[in-house]
C-alpha positions as CSV (number, residue, x, y, z in Angstrom):
1,X,-5.6,-0.8,-15.9
2,X,-7.3,-3.8,-14.7
3,X,-6.7,-5.2,-11.1
4,X,-4.1,-7.7,-12.2
5,X,-2.1,-4.9,-14.0
6,X,-2.3,-2.7,-10.8
7,X,-1.2,-5.5,-8.7
8,X,1.7,-6.3,-10.9
9,X,2.8,-2.6,-10.9
10,X,2.6,-2.6,-7.0
11,X,4.8,-5.8,-6.8
12,X,7.5,-4.0,-8.9
13,X,7.2,-0.5,-7.5
14,X,6.3,-1.2,-3.8
15,X,7.7,-4.7,-3.1
16,X,7.9,-4.3,0.7
17,X,4.2,-3.5,0.8
18,X,3.1,-6.1,-1.7
19,X,2.2,-8.8,0.8
20,X,-0.4,-6.7,2.5
21,X,-1.7,-5.3,-0.8
22,X,-2.2,-8.7,-2.0
23,X,-4.1,-9.7,1.3
24,X,-6.2,-6.5,0.8
25,X,-7.0,-7.5,-2.8
26,X,-8.2,-10.9,-1.5
27,X,-10.3,-9.5,1.2
28,X,-11.9,-6.9,-1.2
29,X,-12.6,-9.7,-3.7
30,X,-14.3,-11.6,-0.8
31,X,-16.4,-8.7,0.3
32,X,-17.5,-7.7,-3.2
33,X,-18.5,-10.9,-5.0
34,X,-19.7,-8.9,-8.0
35,X,-16.2,-7.4,-8.2
36,X,-14.4,-4.2,-7.5
37,X,-11.9,-2.1,-9.6
38,X,-8.6,-0.8,-8.4
39,X,-8.4,2.9,-9.5
40,X,-4.9,3.5,-8.2
41,X,-2.1,2.1,-5.9
42,X,0.6,4.4,-4.9
43,X,2.8,5.9,-2.2
44,X,2.1,9.4,-0.9
45,X,3.8,11.2,2.0
46,X,5.6,8.0,2.8
47,X,2.5,5.6,3.1
48,X,0.3,3.5,1.0
49,X,-2.7,4.9,-0.9
50,X,-5.1,2.4,-2.3
51,X,-8.2,3.6,-4.3
52,X,-11.0,1.4,-5.5
53,X,-14.5,1.5,-6.7
54,X,-17.4,-1.1,-6.3
55,X,-21.1,-1.1,-6.8
56,X,-22.2,-3.0,-3.7
57,X,-25.4,-2.2,-2.1
58,X,-24.1,-3.7,1.1
59,X,-23.3,-0.8,3.5
60,X,-21.6,-3.3,5.9
61,X,-19.3,-4.7,3.1
62,X,-18.5,-1.1,2.1
63,X,-17.6,-0.1,5.7
64,X,-15.5,-3.3,6.1
65,X,-13.7,-2.6,2.8
66,X,-12.9,1.0,3.9
67,X,-11.6,-0.4,7.3
68,X,-9.4,-2.9,5.4
69,X,-7.8,-0.2,3.2
70,X,-7.3,2.0,6.2
71,X,-5.6,-0.8,8.0
72,X,-3.3,-1.6,5.0
73,X,-2.5,2.1,4.7
74,X,-1.6,2.6,8.4
75,X,0.5,-0.6,8.3
76,X,2.6,0.8,5.5
77,X,3.8,3.5,7.9
78,X,5.7,0.8,9.8
79,X,6.9,-1.6,6.9
80,X,9.8,-0.7,4.6
81,X,8.4,0.0,1.2
82,X,11.4,-1.7,-0.5
83,X,12.1,-4.9,1.5
84,X,9.1,-5.4,3.9
85,X,11.2,-5.2,7.1
86,X,10.3,-3.0,10.0
87,X,10.6,0.6,8.9
88,X,9.4,4.1,9.8
89,X,8.3,7.1,7.8
90,X,11.3,9.4,7.1
91,X,10.6,13.2,6.7
92,X,14.1,14.4,6.8
93,X,14.8,13.9,3.1
94,X,13.5,15.5,-0.1
95,X,10.3,13.1,-0.1
96,X,8.7,11.3,2.7
97,X,9.4,7.6,2.6
98,X,9.0,4.5,4.8
99,X,12.2,2.6,4.9
100,X,14.2,0.4,7.3
101,X,17.6,1.6,8.3
102,X,19.4,-0.6,5.7
103,X,17.3,0.5,2.7
104,X,17.4,4.2,3.9
105,X,21.3,4.0,4.1
106,X,21.4,2.5,0.5
107,X,19.0,5.3,-0.8
108,X,20.7,8.1,1.2
109,X,24.2,6.9,2.0
110,X,25.0,10.0,4.2
111,X,21.6,10.1,5.8
112,X,20.9,13.3,4.0
113,X,20.1,14.2,0.5
């Protein structure tokens, strides 16, 4: 998949996180003027995982890119993956997920599986 396809998929599957995924994409585009390639965007253990490759010879740009990804991934632990409101990582259901109370209650009406 190309970057646009990965971003479109993220918008569909992780709509609550899409705003900072898009900002991350814009920052990486700026840091790596020769381009970068998204390898995968997914949720794992309730938080965002964003994998990419680039061929920059600029160590500072690479370090900043890693910091940008780490920041976005850490933000995902506090933002509902469905709606983008304040949420937290839930571990008391079959899979770890970061949801606000409203989305959690829709997904798990009894609060349990």
